[in-house]
N, C-alpha and C positions, 0 to 999 in steps of 0.2 A: 434731482433727488426729492425723493419722499419729504414731505412738510409735516412737522409736529405742530397741532395745534392747542394739544391739552395742556394747561397751566397748574402747575405745581403747587397748593394753595398752604403756607401755615402762619397761624398765629404767632406771634411771639409774646404777646402781654407789654407788661411795664417793662423794657426792658433801657439799659445805658446807650446811649448814642453811639457811641464808640463801639462798644459790643455789635450792636447791631449794624452800623459800616464795615466791621469786619466779617462778620458773616455773609454783609449784601456781595463784599470783593470777593470772599471765596466762592460763591457761585456763582459770580458774574465771571471772574479766571476761569471756573474750571468748565463753561461755556465756551470762552474765549480756547482754551487749550483743544478741547476738541474739534472745533471750527478747524483750526491748524492740521490736526491729526487727517481730519477729512480731508483737508485739500489734499494730502501726500499719499492718500489713501485709494485703492481701485472702488472704482463707483460702491462694486456690491459690498464692499466693506466696510464701508462709510455708516458711521451710527448717526440716530436723529438726534437734533440736540434738545436738552429738554428746557422748559421757559417754569421760572420760578414767580410767584405772585406773596409779598409778606407785608401781614396787616402786624401793626405794634403804636403802643407811644412810648414817650422817652419820657426821662424826670427832668423838669427845667434846663433848657439848652440854646443857646442859641447859633446859628451855624452860617458862614460867609462862604460864599458863592467865587468861584475864579475872576468873577467879574464886579466885586464887589467892593466897598470900601470899610476900609477899617472905621475911618469915622460916625458911619452911620451903627454903630454900637456906642449906644450912648452910657454905658459904663467900666469903671476903670474895675482892675482885679479886687477891689476890698467891695468895690460895688457890686462885682457880679456876686461873693462871697457872702456877703449879706442877703443876695436873693435866693440863695441855694442854688442858681446855677452854675453852668460850664457852659464851654463857648471853643467852638473848634471851625479852623480853617479847613476847607475842602473840596473835592475835584467837581462838581457839579457845577451845572451855568446856575446866573442870578447874584443877585446879592444879598443880600443877611436877612434871615429870618429865623422866629422862635418856634420851639419842640416845645410841648409839655403833656401832663396828663390831662384828659378831656379832651385830647386831638385824636381824630384819626389818620395815620401815618402809612400811607400807602407805597410798598418798595416793590415795582413789576422790573424783574429781571427776564427779561425775553429776548428771544432772537428774534428780532423781527423780519429777519429771511424765511421766515416760518408763518408769517403772515402778510406783510408790505413791509419796502423797502423806502418807506418815508417818512422822516423823522417829524415834519410838521403834521401830517395825520396822527401819527404816534399821539403828539400832546394833545391835538384838539380831540382822539378821542377820549384821552384823560380826563380832558374837561368836559367832555359830554356826559359822560359817567357820575359826574356828580353833578351836573346842570339837572339830570333826568330824574336823580336821587333828591337834589332838594325838592322837584317840583313834587315828587310822592307827599312833601310835607307842605305844598300849598307856598312854596318861597318860588317866584319868579328870581331868574339870574341866568347868566350870560358870559359873553366875553367884551372887554373893552382892546378896540384894534392896536395893535403896538405894547400892550400888556399880557403876559401869561397868568393862567387861575384863573378862579371863578370870581365873577363880580355878583353883586345886588346894584341895584337904579345903574345898571350898563347902559341904558340908553340915554333916558332923558340927562343922567349923572350930576341930578342936583345935590346929590348925597353918596356917591359911588362907595363904595365900602369891598374889600376884600375877605370873601368866607373860605378862599381853599388857594393853597400856596400851591407851586409847580417849581421844580429845577430838576434837571436830568442830565446824566451823561450815557452818551453812544458812542460806541467804540467795534468796528466792524460787525455792525448794526445790532451789539448788543445792548441792553440799556440798564443802569440802574439809576439809584436813588428816586424819585416819582413826585408824590402829591400829599400836603397834606390839609386837611379838613377839619376847621374849627368846629367842633360839636359844641361841648360843657367846657371846652377853653377858657380859664382863667384871662382875659384879654388884657388885663394892666400890664403884662409882661412885655406885650409889644410897647410901651410907652418907655420903653428902657433901649427902642432902634429906630430909626426909621426902615419899617417894613419893605420889602426887597426896592431899596431906595426910591422909596415914593413917598415924599414929606406933604403932597394936600391929600391923601383919600384916606382914609377910615378902615379900620378891619371890622368884621362882626364876627358871631357865630350862630348858629343853628340855636343855641339855647336863647341866646340875646333876641334875635328874632322873633321865636316864639313865645318866649318869657316863660319858659320850663326847662328843665334838663330833659334829654332825651335817654334812653337805653342804647347804650353804645352798642351792643350786636345787634340791634335794629337795625340801626344806620349801617353798618358793616356788612348784614347781609343784603341790603338795598344796592350796595354799592358795589359788591360783588355780583349781584346780578346783573347789573346795567353793563360791568367788564366785561362779562361772560360774551354776550349778545352784542356787545360793538364790537367785539373781537372774532366771533363767530367762534369760540371756546368754550372748551368744557373745563370745567376749576373742579380739579381733585384735592380733596383736603386732607391736610395731616393735621395728627397734633405736633408739638414743640418738642414731646420728648420722642417722638420719632426721627426728626430731625432730616436733614440729606447729607 
């Protein structure tokens, strides 16, 4: 069957985490439903599966993945309320993380059968898009074996610090959830958790490393460019009002 490498891109702006999660699941399930229909249909009646990419940021929120430990959240309900933050247990891999304003959150909802069927390659390409973006700002970054995400001082590891967290779900080669790149993020909020279950490494942001805030749209354009190149995809932009 013919493959569809086009990615439909939508910027959601600042959106409540639960609302964005439900929207992701709507798109995710629509692709799964189409794949089921295609398996039952004759070859000439099968439809191309779409691919989506959502960018957004969230109000202060902590999310715990399936393999995480609740003890890694260091706040009780009163503490969450005092910080103006919410908390969700979710269906991605990974441990606990924080999302908030000034962070670029990317949710690729892709049918990997349109590209390749290798979840590890998928994760590495998401990391690579961020690594290439950071390089444009003169920030060397990379991977630490055994840990997902993108790190600074990843080689000598004298002061390794995470700048981009990742956690994905994949079912029948369809992905959801994704990555969170700290751009102008308030890093104090990471002090209320054991980030991603890792207690001996720090968290950083583009703004902290460069000593200045960055235009979010500028960073987003760079990440989009690298994702398109790495996946061999054409990214078609839509406004949130158009929706899907």
